C-alpha positions, 0 to 999 in steps of 0.5 A: 044851446047856450046863448050869450047876448050883450047889450049896453054899448055905445058912444061916450066921452072920456071920463064917462060911464057905461054898463054892459050886460050879458044875458045868458040862457041855456048855461046851467052849470053850478061851476063856471067862469064868465068874463068880458073880453075886448078887441080893438081894431087891429089888435088881439082880443084881450081879457078885461075881467072875469068872475066865477060861480064863487064870485071871485073876480079878476081884472086886467091891470089896465081897468083895475079901479075903473071897471067892476064885473058882477053877476045876478045869478037869479037873472042869469046876467053878467055885468061890466060897470065901466067908469072913468072911460078912456079913448083906449077903452074903445073896442068891441066887448064880448061876453064869454062863459065856460063850465069851470072855475076861473084860473085866478089869473089872466084868462086865455080866450081859447079857454072859453067855449061860449061867446056872445056877438059883442057890443061896441064901446066907443070913447071919444076924447 
């Protein structure tokens, strides 16, 4: 059974930083795509960043240069370092995983079979 557990969310002021973590268990594929999605109230869930088993990354334009996705395979943990946070980054952030390579472009949430429960990020102005 695959389990993804996010942590690290919280409330910060604009310009601040947070690091999200996603601890994965039961996900033992040699080829995989993992990513972060977010959903703000009243909006659709959108992709933020992805990384695959070859450590190829991809970012949404809205977070390029501010967010960094990384992974620690030994710890089976996915990270999202978020710097220069803006109020528009406020959302529930979800970790997702699927046993395939990432597409190399924007990923559709429908293509991920495993999801965490989410962690809330709130950025105040």
